[in-house]
C-alpha positions as CSV (number, residue, x, y, z in Angstrom):
1,M,5.3,20.3,-11.8
2,V,2.6,21.0,-9.2
3,S,-0.8,19.5,-10.0
4,D,-4.1,21.2,-9.1
5,C,-5.2,17.9,-7.7
6,I,-3.8,14.4,-7.2
7,I,-6.4,11.6,-6.8
8,I,-5.2,8.5,-4.9
9,G,-7.0,5.4,-6.2
10,A,-8.4,4.7,-9.7
11,G,-11.6,2.9,-8.7
12,Q,-14.9,4.2,-9.9
13,A,-15.0,7.1,-7.5
14,G,-11.4,8.2,-8.3
15,L,-12.0,7.9,-12.0
16,V,-15.2,9.9,-12.0
17,A,-13.7,12.6,-9.8
18,G,-10.8,12.8,-12.3
19,L,-13.3,13.2,-15.2
20,R,-15.2,16.0,-13.4
21,L,-11.9,17.8,-12.6
22,K,-10.7,17.4,-16.2
23,E,-13.9,18.9,-17.4
24,R,-13.1,22.0,-15.3
25,S,-9.7,22.3,-17.1
26,L,-7.8,21.5,-13.9
27,S,-4.5,19.7,-14.0
28,V,-5.1,16.3,-12.3
29,L,-3.2,13.1,-11.8
30,I,-4.8,9.8,-10.7
31,L,-2.5,7.4,-8.9
32,E,-3.2,3.6,-8.9
33,R,-1.1,1.2,-7.0
34,D,-2.0,-1.9,-9.1
35,Q,-0.6,-2.7,-12.5
36,R,-3.9,-2.1,-14.3
37,V,-7.0,-0.1,-13.6
38,G,-9.6,-2.6,-12.2
39,D,-7.2,-5.1,-10.7
40,V,-8.9,-4.8,-7.3
41,W,-12.0,-6.3,-9.0
42,R,-10.0,-9.0,-10.8
43,R,-8.7,-10.3,-7.4
44,R,-12.2,-11.0,-6.1
45,P,-13.8,-14.5,-6.1
46,D,-14.3,-16.0,-9.5
47,S,-18.0,-16.6,-9.0
48,M,-18.7,-13.1,-7.8
49,R,-21.5,-11.1,-9.4
50,L,-22.6,-7.6,-8.5
51,F,-25.9,-7.2,-6.7
52,T,-26.7,-4.2,-8.9
53,S,-27.8,-4.8,-12.5
54,R,-25.9,-3.4,-15.4
55,R,-28.3,-0.4,-15.8
56,F,-27.1,0.8,-12.3
57,C,-23.4,0.1,-13.0
58,Q,-23.0,2.8,-15.7
59,L,-20.5,5.6,-15.2
60,P,-20.8,9.0,-17.0
61,G,-20.4,8.9,-20.8
62,L,-19.8,5.2,-21.3
63,D,-22.3,2.3,-21.5
64,L,-21.7,-1.0,-19.9
65,P,-22.5,-3.6,-22.6
66,G,-24.8,-6.5,-22.0
67,E,-28.4,-7.2,-20.8
68,S,-29.3,-4.1,-18.8
69,D,-31.3,-6.2,-16.2
70,G,-28.5,-8.8,-15.9
71,Y,-25.9,-8.8,-13.2
72,P,-22.2,-8.2,-14.3
73,D,-19.4,-10.3,-13.0
74,K,-16.1,-9.0,-11.5
75,N,-14.2,-9.1,-14.8
76,E,-16.8,-7.1,-16.6
77,I,-16.5,-4.3,-14.1
78,A,-12.7,-4.5,-14.0
79,D,-12.5,-4.2,-17.8
80,Y,-15.2,-1.5,-17.8
81,L,-13.3,0.7,-15.4
82,E,-10.1,0.3,-17.6
83,R,-12.1,1.2,-20.7
84,F,-13.6,4.2,-18.9
85,A,-10.2,5.6,-18.1
86,I,-9.1,5.1,-21.7
87,H,-12.3,6.4,-23.2
88,H,-12.1,9.7,-21.3
89,Q,-8.3,9.9,-21.7
90,L,-7.9,10.2,-18.0
91,P,-4.3,10.8,-16.6
92,V,-3.9,7.6,-14.7
93,K,-0.5,6.5,-13.5
94,V,-0.5,2.8,-12.6
95,A,2.0,0.9,-10.4
96,S,2.2,4.0,-8.3
97,E,1.6,3.1,-4.7
98,V,1.4,6.1,-2.3
99,V,3.4,5.4,0.9
100,E,3.2,8.9,2.5
101,V,1.4,12.2,2.2
102,T,2.7,15.2,4.1
103,R,2.2,18.9,3.9
104,N,4.6,21.7,3.3
105,S,2.9,25.1,3.5
106,D,0.2,25.2,0.8
107,L,1.3,22.1,-1.0
108,F,0.8,18.4,-0.4
109,N,3.9,16.1,-0.8
110,I,3.0,12.6,-2.1
111,T,5.7,10.0,-1.8
112,L,5.5,6.9,-4.0
113,A,6.9,3.5,-3.2
114,D,9.6,4.0,-5.8
115,G,10.8,7.1,-4.0
116,K,9.4,9.6,-6.4
117,L,7.9,12.8,-4.9
118,L,4.9,14.5,-6.3
119,Q,3.3,17.8,-5.3
120,S,-0.3,19.0,-5.5
121,K,-2.4,21.9,-4.3
122,T,-5.2,19.5,-3.3
123,I,-5.7,15.8,-2.9
124,I,-8.6,13.4,-3.1
125,N,-8.4,10.1,-1.2
126,A,-10.3,7.6,-3.4
127,T,-8.9,4.5,-1.9
128,G,-12.2,3.5,-0.4
129,A,-12.8,1.8,3.0
130,N,-12.5,-1.8,1.7
131,Q,-8.7,-1.9,1.8
132,Q,-7.8,-4.5,4.5
133,P,-10.0,-7.4,5.4
134,V,-10.9,-7.6,9.1
135,I,-9.3,-10.6,10.8
136,P,-10.1,-10.8,14.6
137,K,-7.3,-11.0,17.1
138,Y,-8.5,-14.4,18.3
139,A,-7.6,-15.8,14.9
140,D,-4.1,-16.2,16.3
141,Q,-5.4,-18.8,18.7
142,L,-6.1,-21.2,15.9
143,N,-3.6,-24.0,15.3
144,A,-1.0,-23.2,12.7
145,S,-2.3,-26.1,10.6
146,I,-5.6,-24.3,10.0
147,Y,-5.6,-22.7,6.6
148,Q,-7.0,-19.2,6.9
149,L,-8.3,-17.1,4.0
150,T,-10.4,-13.9,3.7
151,A,-13.0,-12.9,1.2
152,A,-10.3,-10.7,-0.3
153,N,-8.0,-13.5,-1.3
154,Y,-10.5,-16.3,-1.9
155,L,-10.8,-16.9,-5.6
156,N,-12.3,-20.4,-6.1
157,H,-12.8,-23.8,-4.6
158,Q,-9.5,-25.1,-6.0
159,Q,-7.6,-23.3,-3.3
160,I,-9.1,-25.7,-0.8
161,P,-8.5,-29.5,-0.8
162,A,-11.8,-31.4,-1.3
163,G,-13.4,-33.0,1.7
164,L,-12.1,-30.5,4.4
165,H,-14.4,-28.8,6.9
166,V,-14.6,-25.1,6.0
167,G,-15.9,-22.5,8.4
168,V,-17.1,-19.4,6.6
169,V,-17.3,-16.7,9.2
170,G,-19.7,-13.9,8.3
171,D,-23.1,-14.4,6.7
172,G,-23.3,-11.3,4.5
173,A,-23.5,-11.6,0.7
174,S,-19.8,-12.6,0.3
175,G,-20.0,-15.3,3.0
176,R,-23.2,-16.8,1.6
177,Q,-21.9,-16.8,-2.0
178,I,-18.6,-18.5,-0.9
179,A,-20.4,-21.1,1.2
180,M,-22.7,-22.0,-1.7
181,E,-19.8,-22.4,-4.1
182,L,-17.8,-24.6,-1.7
183,H,-20.6,-26.9,-0.6
184,P,-20.2,-29.5,-3.5
185,Y,-16.5,-30.0,-2.6
186,C,-16.3,-29.5,1.2
187,K,-18.2,-29.7,4.4
188,V,-19.3,-26.1,5.1
189,T,-20.5,-24.3,8.1
190,L,-21.6,-20.7,7.8
191,F,-21.3,-18.6,11.0
192,G,-23.2,-15.4,11.6
193,K,-25.9,-13.5,13.4
194,S,-28.8,-14.1,11.1
195,R,-28.5,-11.1,8.7
196,V,-31.5,-9.4,7.2
197,L,-31.7,-10.5,3.6
198,M,-33.4,-8.7,0.7
199,P,-34.3,-10.2,-2.8
200,N,-32.3,-9.2,-5.8
201,R,-35.5,-8.7,-7.7
202,L,-39.0,-7.5,-6.5
203,L,-42.1,-7.8,-8.7
204,G,-39.9,-8.4,-11.7
205,K,-37.7,-5.4,-11.1
206,D,-34.1,-5.1,-9.9
207,L,-34.2,-4.3,-6.2
208,F,-32.0,-1.2,-6.9
209,W,-34.6,0.0,-9.4
210,W,-37.0,0.4,-6.5
211,L,-34.4,1.8,-4.2
212,H,-33.3,4.3,-6.8
213,G,-36.9,5.3,-7.8
214,C,-37.9,5.8,-4.2
215,Q,-34.6,7.8,-3.5
216,L,-33.8,5.5,-0.6
217,L,-30.3,5.1,-1.9
218,Y,-29.7,8.8,-1.6
219,A,-31.1,9.4,1.9
220,S,-28.5,11.0,4.1
221,G,-27.0,8.7,6.8
222,D,-28.2,11.3,9.4
223,S,-31.8,11.0,8.2
224,F,-34.4,8.7,9.7
225,L,-34.4,6.4,6.6
226,G,-30.6,6.5,6.5
227,R,-30.3,5.5,10.2
228,K,-32.7,2.6,9.7
229,L,-30.7,1.3,6.6
230,K,-27.5,1.6,8.6
231,Q,-29.0,-0.2,11.6
232,R,-30.4,-3.2,9.6
233,N,-27.7,-3.2,6.8
234,P,-29.7,-5.8,4.7
235,A,-27.7,-8.0,2.4
236,P,-29.3,-8.3,-1.2
237,C,-29.0,-12.1,-1.5
238,K,-32.3,-13.5,-0.3
239,E,-32.0,-16.4,-2.8
240,L,-29.2,-17.6,-0.6
241,N,-31.3,-17.5,2.6
242,N,-30.8,-20.0,5.4
243,K,-33.4,-22.4,4.1
244,A,-31.7,-22.5,0.7
245,L,-28.3,-23.1,2.2
246,Q,-29.4,-25.8,4.5
247,K,-31.1,-27.6,1.6
248,Q,-27.7,-27.9,0.1
249,G,-26.3,-29.4,3.2
250,I,-24.6,-26.2,4.6
251,Q,-24.6,-26.1,8.3
252,L,-25.5,-22.8,10.1
253,A,-24.0,-21.7,13.3
254,A,-24.1,-18.7,15.6
255,R,-21.7,-15.7,15.6
256,V,-18.1,-16.6,16.2
257,V,-16.7,-15.0,19.4
258,G,-13.4,-16.8,19.9
259,A,-11.1,-19.6,18.7
260,S,-8.9,-22.3,20.2
261,N,-6.6,-24.8,18.5
262,H,-8.8,-26.5,15.9
263,E,-12.1,-25.0,17.0
264,L,-14.2,-21.9,16.5
265,Q,-16.2,-20.8,19.5
266,T,-19.7,-19.3,19.0
267,A,-21.9,-17.0,21.0
268,D,-24.2,-19.9,22.1
269,G,-21.3,-21.6,23.9
270,K,-20.6,-24.2,21.3
271,A,-17.3,-25.2,19.7
272,H,-16.9,-26.2,16.1
273,K,-14.0,-28.1,14.7
274,V,-12.7,-26.8,11.3
275,D,-9.8,-27.4,8.9
276,V,-10.2,-24.1,7.0
277,V,-11.5,-20.7,8.0
278,I,-12.6,-18.0,5.5
279,W,-13.0,-14.6,7.2
280,C,-15.9,-12.6,5.6
281,I,-16.6,-10.1,8.4
282,G,-15.9,-6.9,6.6
283,Y,-13.1,-4.5,5.8
284,Q,-11.3,-1.6,7.4
285,E,-9.3,1.2,5.8
286,N,-5.6,2.0,6.2
287,T,-4.7,5.6,6.5
288,D,-1.3,5.3,8.1
289,W,0.2,6.9,5.1
290,L,-1.6,10.1,5.7
291,K,0.9,12.1,7.8
292,L,-1.3,15.2,8.1
293,P,-2.0,17.2,11.3
294,H,-5.7,17.1,11.0
295,C,-6.1,13.4,10.1
296,I,-5.4,11.9,13.5
297,D,-8.9,10.6,14.1
298,R,-9.1,7.8,11.5
299,Q,-12.8,7.1,12.0
300,G,-14.3,10.6,12.2
301,F,-12.2,13.1,10.3
302,I,-14.4,13.0,7.2
303,T,-17.7,14.9,6.8
304,N,-20.7,13.7,4.7
305,T,-19.8,16.2,2.0
306,G,-16.4,14.6,1.3
307,T,-14.5,17.5,2.9
308,T,-12.1,17.0,5.8
309,P,-10.6,19.2,8.5
310,E,-7.4,19.1,6.5
311,P,-7.7,22.1,4.1
312,G,-7.4,20.9,0.5
313,M,-8.0,17.2,1.3
314,F,-11.2,15.5,0.1
315,V,-12.6,12.0,0.1
316,V,-14.8,10.1,-2.3
317,G,-16.0,6.4,-2.6
318,R,-16.5,5.9,1.1
319,K,-19.5,3.9,2.4
320,W,-22.2,6.2,3.7
321,L,-20.1,9.3,2.7
322,S,-23.3,11.2,1.8
323,C,-25.7,8.2,1.4
324,R,-26.0,4.5,0.9
325,A,-25.1,4.8,-2.8
326,S,-21.7,6.5,-2.1
327,E,-19.6,3.4,-2.4
328,L,-21.5,2.0,-5.4
329,L,-21.0,2.6,-9.1
330,L,-24.3,4.3,-9.3
331,G,-23.4,6.8,-6.6
332,A,-19.9,7.6,-7.8
333,D,-20.8,10.7,-9.9
334,R,-23.0,12.3,-7.2
335,D,-20.2,12.6,-4.7
336,A,-17.4,13.1,-7.2
337,S,-19.1,16.1,-8.8
338,R,-19.7,17.7,-5.4
339,V,-16.1,17.2,-4.4
340,A,-14.8,18.4,-7.8
341,A,-16.7,21.7,-7.3
342,K,-15.1,22.2,-3.9
343,V,-11.6,21.5,-5.4
344,A,-12.3,24.0,-8.1
345,E,-13.1,26.7,-5.5
346,L,-9.7,26.3,-3.9
347,V,-7.5,26.2,-6.9
């Protein structure tokens, strides 16, 4: 059977895209590599809470229970996504990892890890950009005895023996949260470049209440406001500012530029001895499975409308796809609806 559209990835963007396609009476299949919808959230740090309040984590047609001004934890969101798929009776196929996508005339051929071949008139890549944590090449210069983790596989302080010196590399929201959690158990140094921090709440309101009301979240990345937001890329965790971290005994250090044996080397020429390193310097996507003629440029083949130079291939859930909200739950419907309309025009 040939589907009208196959969506790869059952995160918020893929699920909402599936809903909007289903509403148009198109045959759609959503492929998820994990065993359950939401597992990508369940693997995040146990202490993690979203920086958007529950009122801005709602997807179409299903409320997120709890105090609307409170901040949900990772398991709430994981379970909410799973309920969303069930509530809307979305055709999700779990444990279905896509290993290759090719094209044969007007159809896409999607090969799964178990060898099964699926075909579709169109595809939507909803895997997002946060697929593989960035680990710099110089990490190989660290001694083999140094325990290395990333924000993607750090769960809690029990993974690290008490009393060790932990270097948390990257001072965004994840790095600061992890450093604060570890400080009662380990000696912690946070390495970074002095990120711009914003409060979670301003004048009694959720920060995203203001950003949403002022439409800043929806400014195009090509606009003046969008360019400024991209340039500064503020982290919404001002309660974890440098002063608060230092008050807890967390050491602050400059940006890491290299490593050697048991030390991390920083931009100011200093060397810092560590026992454990947790890399929190961002993510990159993996599109090696896209064996399509027009998807050679991995960084620039996607437009801000979710279309690509590959006819019939679309993208949702990417950071700054159309605006800052594109990768957030509150921005999922905006981009998914636009892409669903374009899919409908083709099929």
